[in-house]
SERO-4910 file (N, C-alpha, C, O; in steps of 0.05 Angstrom, whole numbers):
BEGIN
 pado doro    nc1    nc2    nc3   cac1   cac2   cac3    cc1    cc2    cc3    oc1    oc2    oc3
  Met    A     79    317    420     66    291    416     41    294    399     36    278    381
  Gln    A     25    315    405      0    319    390      6    324    361     -8    314    343
  Phe    A     27    339    355     35    345    328     42    319    313     35    316    289
  Ala    A     56    301    326     64    276    313     40    259    306     39    247    285
  Val    A     20    258    324     -4    242    319    -20    254    296    -29    240    278
  Val    A    -23    280    296    -38    294    274    -23    290    248    -36    286    227
  Asn    A      3    293    248     19    289    224     16    260    213     14    256    189
  Leu    A     15    241    231     11    213    223    -17    209    211    -20    196    190
  Leu    A    -37    221    223    -64    219    212    -66    232    184    -78    221    166
  Phe    A    -53    255    181    -53    269    155    -39    251    134    -47    250    111
  Thr    A    -17    239    142     -2    221    123    -19    197    115    -19    190     91
  Ile    A    -33    185    134    -51    163    127    -73    171    108    -79    157     89
  Ile    A    -85    194    114   -107    204     97    -96    210     69   -109    204     49
  Asp    A    -72    223     67    -60    229     41    -54    203     26    -58    202      1
  Leu    A    -43    183     39    -37    158     25    -62    145     15    -63    135     -8
  Tyr    A    -83    145     32   -108    132     23   -120    148      0   -133    136    -18
  Trp    A   -117    174      0   -126    191    -22   -114    181    -49   -128    178    -68
  Trp    A    -87    176    -48    -74    167    -73    -82    139    -80    -82    132   -104
  Val    A    -88    122    -61    -98     95    -67   -125     96    -81   -129     81   -100
  Val    A   -142    114    -72   -168    117    -85   -165    128   -114   -178    119   -132
  Ile    A   -147    147   -117   -141    158   -144   -130    136   -162   -139    133   -185
  Ala    A   -112    120   -152   -100     98   -168   -121     78   -175   -121     67   -198
  Met    A   -140     72   -157   -161     53   -163   -180     63   -185   -188     49   -203
  Ala    A   -186     89   -183   -204    101   -204   -190    101   -231   -203     94   -251
  Ile    A   -165    108   -232   -150    108   -258   -148     79   -268   -151     74   -292
  Met    A   -142     61   -251   -139     33   -259   -166     22   -270   -166      7   -289
  Ser    A   -188     30   -257   -214     20   -267   -220     32   -295   -232     18   -312
  Trp    A   -212     56   -300   -215     68   -327   -198     53   -347   -207     47   -369
  Leu    A   -173     47   -340   -155     33   -358   -165      5   -364   -163     -4   -387
  Ile    A   -177     -8   -345   -188    -34   -350   -214    -32   -367   -218    -48   -385
  Ala    A   -231    -12   -361   -256     -9   -376   -251     -2   -405   -266    -11   -423
  Phe    A   -230     13   -411   -224     20   -439   -204      1   -452   -193      8   -474
  Asp    A   -198    -22   -440   -180    -42   -450   -152    -32   -456   -139    -41   -475
  Val    A   -143    -13   -440   -115     -4   -442    -97    -24   -428    -75    -30   -438
  Val    A   -106    -35   -406    -91    -56   -392   -109    -81   -391   -133    -79   -391
  Asn    A    -96   -103   -389   -111   -129   -389   -108   -142   -362    -86   -146   -352
  Thr    A   -130   -150   -350   -130   -162   -324   -119   -191   -325   -116   -204   -304
  Arg    A   -115   -202   -349   -103   -228   -351    -73   -228   -345    -61   -249   -340
  Ser    A    -61   -204   -346    -33   -201   -338    -32   -204   -307    -48   -192   -293
  Gln    A    -13   -220   -298    -11   -226   -269     -5   -200   -253    -16   -197   -231
  Val    A     11   -183   -263     18   -158   -249     -7   -140   -247    -13   -129   -225
  Val    A    -21   -137   -269    -45   -120   -269    -66   -132   -250    -79   -117   -235
  Tyr    A    -69   -158   -252    -89   -171   -235    -82   -168   -205   -100   -163   -189
  Ser    A    -57   -171   -198    -49   -168   -170    -53   -140   -161    -62   -135   -138
  Leu    A    -45   -121   -177    -49    -92   -170    -78    -86   -167    -86    -72   -148
  Trp    A    -95    -95   -185   -124    -90   -184   -136   -103   -159   -152    -90   -145
  Asn    A   -128   -127   -152   -138   -140   -127   -130   -124   -103   -146   -121    -84
  Ala    A   -105   -115   -102    -95   -100    -79   -111    -73    -76   -120    -66    -54
  Leu    A   -114    -59    -98   -128    -34    -97   -158    -38    -89   -169    -23    -74
  Asn    A   -169    -59   -100   -197    -66    -94   -201    -73    -65   -220    -65    -52
  Ala    A   -182    -89    -54   -184    -97    -26   -181    -73     -7   -193    -72     14
  Leu    A   -166    -53    -15   -162    -29      2   -185    -10      0   -191      4     20
  Thr    A   -198     -8    -23   -219     13    -26   -248      2    -25   -266     17    -16
  Glu    A   -252    -22    -32   -280    -33    -34   -295    -32     -7   -319    -26     -7
  Pro    A   -282    -39     16   -297    -37     41   -308     -9     47   -327     -6     62
  Val    A   -294     11     38   -303     39     43   -322     48     21   -341     63     27
  Leu    A   -318     40     -4   -335     49    -26   -362     35    -27   -381     47    -35
  Arg    A   -363     10    -17   -389     -5    -19   -412      9     -4   -433     11    -16
  Pro    A   -408     18     21   -430     33     34   -438     58     20   -461     66     20
  Ile    A   -419     72      8   -425     96     -7   -442     89    -32   -461    103    -38
  Arg    A   -435     67    -46   -450     59    -69   -478     51    -62   -497     55    -77
  Asn    A   -482     39    -38   -508     31    -29   -527     54    -24   -551     52    -28
  Val    A   -515     77    -17   -531    101    -11   -537    117    -36   -559    128    -39
  Leu    A   -518    118    -54   -521    134    -78   -541    122    -98   -543     98   -100
  Pro    A   -557    139   -111   -575    129   -131   -559    120   -156   -537    129   -161
  Ser    A   -572    103   -172   -559     93   -197   -557    117   -217   -577    131   -221
  Leu    A   -534    120   -228   -529    142   -248   -524    131   -275   -509    143   -291
  Gly    A   -535    108   -282   -532     97   -308   -504     87   -315   -494     92   -336
  Gly    A   -492     73   -296   -466     61   -302   -443     78   -294   -420     70   -295
  Met    A   -448    103   -285   -426    121   -277   -423    119   -247   -443    123   -232
  Asp    A   -400    112   -237   -394    109   -209   -380    133   -198   -357    139   -205
  Ile    A   -394    149   -182   -383    173   -170   -374    168   -141   -367    187   -127
  Ser    A   -376    144   -132   -369    138   -104   -340    145    -97   -335    155    -75
  Pro    A   -320    142   -115   -293    151   -108   -292    181   -104   -276    191    -87
  Ile    A   -307    197   -119   -308    226   -115   -319    233    -88   -309    250    -74
  Ile    A   -340    219    -80   -353    224    -54   -333    217    -32   -330    231    -12
  Leu    A   -318    194    -36   -298    186    -16   -275    207    -14   -266    213      8
  Leu    A   -266    217    -37   -245    237    -36   -255    263    -22   -239    275     -7
  Leu    A   -279    270    -27   -290    294    -13   -292    288     17   -286    306     33
  Ala    A   -300    264     25   -301    257     53   -274    257     66   -270    266     89
  Leu    A   -254    247     52   -226    247     62   -216    276     66   -203    282     86
  Gln    A   -223    294     47   -215    322     50   -229    335     73   -217    351     88
  Phe    A   -255    328     77   -270    339     99   -258    329    126   -255    345    145
  Leu    A   -251    304    127   -238    293    152   -212    307    158   -206    313    181
  Arg    A   -196    311    137   -170    325    141   -175    354    151   -161    363    169
  Asn    A   -194    368    140   -201    395    149   -212    395    177   -206    413    193
  Leu    A   -228    375    184   -239    372    210   -217    369    231   -217    381    252
  Ile    A   -198    352    225   -175    348    243   -159    373    246   -150    381    268
  Ala    A   -154    387    224   -138    412    224   -153    433    240   -140    448    256
  Gly    A   -179    435    237   -194    454    252   -194    449    282   -193    467    298
  Ala    A   -196    423    289   -195    416    317   -168    422    329   -166    430    352
  Leu    A   -147    419    313   -120    425    323   -116    455    327   -104    463    347
  Ile    A   -127    471    309   -124    500    311   -141    511    335   -131    527    350
  Ser    A   -166    501    338   -183    511    359   -176    500    386   -183    512    407
  Gly    A   -163    477    387   -157    464    412   -131    470    422   -123    460    443
***
């Protein structure tokens, strides 16, 4: 039972990892005018990714100092997700 719960947590963390990566790539594509947010599909995808990541990224952005327009909050979030994954794995091994 414990293995199933840990496996589920790892899967959720991994899925959220890819959502953050997709959001970062999508923000670059929008910033460099590769994709247009006037397209309904792009707009819907952007809204979905934003709704999933913004509640977690906003507190990180509030703590980080301004870096002149460069947003490193997704990198900090990815590091935190990896730390959480390692923390769970370490607790599983030691417990």
